[in-house]
C-alpha positions in Angstrom: -12.1 -24.3 11.4 -15.9 -22.6 11.9 -16.0 -20.1 8.9 -18.7 -17.2 8.9 -19.9 -17.0 5.4 -21.2 -13.0 5.8 -23.9 -12.8 2.5 -24.9 -9.1 2.3 -25.6 -6.4 0.8 -23.0 -3.3 0.5 -24.7 0.0 -0.6 -22.9 3.3 -1.7 -22.1 4.1 1.9 -19.1 3.3 3.1 -19.6 4.0 7.0 -23.2 2.2 6.7 -21.1 -0.8 5.2 -18.4 -0.8 7.7 -21.1 -0.4 10.6 -22.8 -4.0 9.0 -19.6 -5.3 8.9 -18.8 -5.0 12.9 -22.0 -6.0 13.7 -21.4 -9.5 11.6 -18.3 -10.0 12.9 -19.9 -9.3 16.6 -22.7 -11.7 15.7 -19.7 -14.0 13.9 -17.6 -14.0 17.5 -20.1 -15.1 19.6 -21.3 -18.2 17.3 -17.5 -19.2 17.4 -16.7 -18.5 14.4 -12.4 -18.3 14.0 -13.2 -16.7 9.8 -15.4 -14.9 8.7 -15.5 -14.2 5.1 -17.0 -11.6 3.6 -18.0 -11.0 -0.2 -16.5 -8.7 -2.7 -17.3 -4.9 -3.0 -17.7 -4.8 0.6 -16.5 -1.3 1.2 -18.5 -0.2 -1.6 -21.3 -1.6 -3.6 -20.3 -1.6 -7.5 -22.5 0.7 -9.7 -21.5 3.9 -7.8 -17.7 5.5 -8.3 -14.1 3.4 -6.7 -11.4 5.8 -7.9 -13.1 8.6 -5.4 -13.0 6.2 -1.9 -10.5 3.6 -3.2 -7.3 4.0 -0.6 -4.5 1.8 0.5 -4.5 -0.4 3.0 -3.2 1.4 6.0 -6.0 3.4 5.1 -9.1 4.1 7.4 -11.4 1.8 6.3 -9.1 -1.3 6.1 -7.9 0.0 9.5 -11.1 0.1 11.3 -12.1 -3.6 10.0 -9.0 -4.5 11.2 -9.6 -3.1 14.6 -13.6 -4.4 15.0 -11.9 -8.1 13.7 -9.1 -7.6 16.3 -12.2 -6.4 18.5 -14.2 -9.5 18.0 -11.4 -12.3 18.1 -11.9 -13.2 14.7 -10.3 -13.3 11.3 -11.6 -11.9 8.7 -11.8 -11.8 4.3 -13.0 -8.4 3.0 -13.5 -7.1 -0.5 -12.2 -3.8 -0.8 -10.8 -1.2 -3.3 -7.3 0.0 -3.3 -5.5 2.5 -6.1 -4.2 1.4 -9.3 -2.7 2.2 -12.1 -4.0 5.0 -14.2 -6.7 6.3 -12.5 -8.5 3.3 -12.1 -8.4 0.5 -9.1 -7.4 -3.0 -7.7 -10.5 -4.9 -6.6 -8.5 -6.2 -3.2 -9.8 -8.9 -0.6 -7.6 -8.0 2.9 -7.0 -10.5 5.2 -6.0 -9.8 8.9 -6.6 -11.2 12.4 -5.1 -14.1 14.5 -1.4 -13.0 13.8 -2.7 -13.3 10.1 -1.8 -10.3 7.7 -2.0 -10.2 3.8 -4.5 -9.2 0.6 -4.7 -10.0 -2.8 -5.3 -8.2 -6.1 -8.1 -10.2 -8.5 -6.0 -11.5 -11.5 -8.9 -12.4 -13.6 -11.2 -8.7 -14.8 -14.5 -9.4 -15.3 -14.7 -8.1 -19.0 -16.9 -10.4 -20.0 -21.0 -10.1 -20.7 -21.0 -6.8 -21.5 -19.4 -5.5 -18.7 -15.5 -4.3 -18.8 -14.0 -4.4 -15.5 -10.3 -3.9 -17.0 -12.0 -0.6 -18.0 -12.3 0.7 -13.7 -9.8 -1.6 -12.4 -5.7 -3.0 -12.4 -5.0 -6.5 -12.7 -3.7 -8.5 -10.0 -0.3 -11.3 -10.9 0.1 -13.5 -8.3 -1.8 -15.9 -6.5 -1.5 -15.7 -2.7 -1.8 -17.9 0.2 -2.7 -17.5 4.4 -2.3 -19.7 6.7 -5.0 -18.6 10.0 -5.0 -21.7 13.1 -2.9 -23.9 11.2 -5.3 -24.3 7.9 -4.1 -22.8 4.5 -6.7 -20.7 2.4 -5.8 -19.4 -1.4 -8.1 -16.9 -1.8 -10.5 -15.8 -5.6 -12.8 -13.4 -5.9 -15.7 -13.4 -8.4 -14.8 -14.3 -12.0 -12.0 -16.1 -10.8 -13.9 -18.7 -10.3 -13.7 -19.6 -13.7 -10.0 -20.2 -14.3 -9.4 -23.8 -13.1 -5.3 -22.9 -12.7 -5.3 -20.4 -10.4 -7.3 -23.2 -8.4 -4.7 -25.7 -8.8 -1.6 -23.5 -8.3 -3.1 -22.4 -4.2 -4.4 -25.9 -3.9 0.1 -26.4 -4.8 1.1 -23.9 -2.4 -1.1 -25.7 -0.2 -4.1 -24.5 0.2 -7.2 -26.9 2.0 -9.7 -24.2 2.1 -10.4 -21.9 -1.1 -12.6 -18.7 -0.1 -14.2 -17.4 -3.1 -15.4 -13.6 -2.5 -17.8 -12.4 -5.3 -20.5 -9.8 -6.4 -21.9 -11.9 -8.7 -23.7 -10.8 -11.9 -27.6 -11.2 -12.7 -28.7 -13.3 -16.2 -30.3 -16.0 -18.1 -27.8 -19.0 -16.5 -25.3 -17.5 -13.9 -26.9 -18.7 -11.1 -26.7 -21.9 -12.7 -22.7 -21.5 -13.6 -21.8 -19.9 -10.4 -23.9 -23.2 -8.8 -21.6 -25.7 -11.1 -18.2 -23.2 -10.9 -18.0 -23.5 -7.1 -18.3 -27.0 -7.3 -15.9 -27.4 -10.1 -13.1 -25.5 -8.3 -13.8 -27.9 -4.9 -13.3 -30.9 -7.5 -10.3 -29.8 -9.6 -8.6 -28.4 -6.7 -9.6 -31.1 -4.5 -10.2 -28.6 -1.8 -12.8 -27.0 0.4 -14.8 -24.0 -1.5 -16.3 -21.2 0.5 -17.7 -18.9 -2.2 -19.5 -16.0 -0.6 -21.6 -13.7 -2.6 -23.3 -10.0 -2.2 -27.0 -11.0 -1.6 -29.1 -10.0 -4.1 -30.4 -6.7 -3.9 -33.7 -7.4 -4.9 -34.1 -9.6 -2.0 -32.7 -7.5 0.4 -35.2 -4.8 -0.7 -32.8 -2.4 -1.7 -32.6 -1.0 -5.3 -29.3 -1.6 -7.5 -27.8 0.3 -10.4 -28.7 -1.2 -13.9 -25.8 -3.2 -15.6 -23.8 -3.4 -12.2 -22.6 -6.8 -10.8 -24.6 -6.7 -7.7 -25.4 -10.2 -6.6 -27.5 -13.0 -6.8 -26.6 -14.9 -3.0 -25.6 -18.1 -3.2 -22.9 -18.7 -1.3 -22.2 -21.9 -1.0 -19.6 -24.4 1.2 -18.6 -27.3 -1.0 -16.2 -30.2 0.1 -13.2 -31.6 -1.6 -15.9 -34.5 -3.8 -17.8 -31.6 -4.3 -20.7 -32.4 -2.3 -23.1 -29.2 -1.4 -22.4 -28.7 2.2 -24.5 -25.4 3.2 -26.5 -23.4 0.7 -27.7 -19.8 0.9 -30.8 -18.3 -0.5 -30.8 -14.7 -2.3 -31.1 -12.5 0.6 -29.2 -11.6 3.4 -27.8 -14.2 6.2 -24.8 -15.4 7.8 -24.0 -19.2 7.3 -21.6 -21.4 9.6 -19.3 -23.9 8.5 -17.0 -26.3 10.6 -14.5 -27.6 8.0 -13.1 -31.2 8.2 -9.2 -30.7 7.5 -9.0 -34.4 7.2 -11.4 -35.1 4.8 -9.0 -33.1 2.2 -6.5 -35.3 3.1 -8.6 -38.8 2.7 -9.8 -36.7 -1.2 -6.3 -36.1 -2.4 -5.5 -39.8 -2.1 -8.7 -40.7 -3.3 -8.9 -38.6 -6.2 -5.1 -37.3 -7.4 -5.8 -35.3 -9.5 -3.3 -32.6 -8.7 -0.6 -35.1 -8.6 -1.9 -36.6 -11.6 -2.5 -33.4 -14.1 -0.2 -33.3 -17.0 1.0 -29.6 -17.6 0.3 -28.9 -21.7 
């Protein structure tokens, strides 16, 4: 299983972001990727209105992404916004390709560090997994990475690889926390973690909206024992990771934390 991690900086323009998705999918296909994973808020960067662009999963943006993925022959996971409740949106991951169709609505909303995602976003309620080319993936979005029970739930449902899609807010200690958390979630779910974030706008030469969680980069691939196999810097980049899924079973036999845990 070869995965492309598309660490990019999106903007207010849906069309520009869609063009970036198309070109990245073509690049991923040329590098033999089976699945390309894009950040949270790929549809539109945080710091801009979301309600006016939220659309259902059969709307024009999602349809264009599906078409691009099908033309490239690559599966895709991508952050977009769908209509929510009470004038809010849902922070949604679209999954498509190679016979797979799924979506995940972010469960844990980022009401932290002075930011209130719940003011504009409706929370999801259910963990989601999907299986592509015989590999089962769990889905998580940004702040979800702080909650190990979600990752254990998807591992219980068969996930061998945990996909964390983010637009991580900058601030003192935040980069260190991100690095720690993606490694911890690999160890306590004995799964691969593929964590894909928005690039740091400053490193990409893009002006970001003050106070918005617009990304720090540092996308990473972590194996089930917590070893970092690949990590990006701050700026835009596409990483490629070839995952040996037999290592998941080896880790779960050697370190059976899922089987041994006591539900308190």
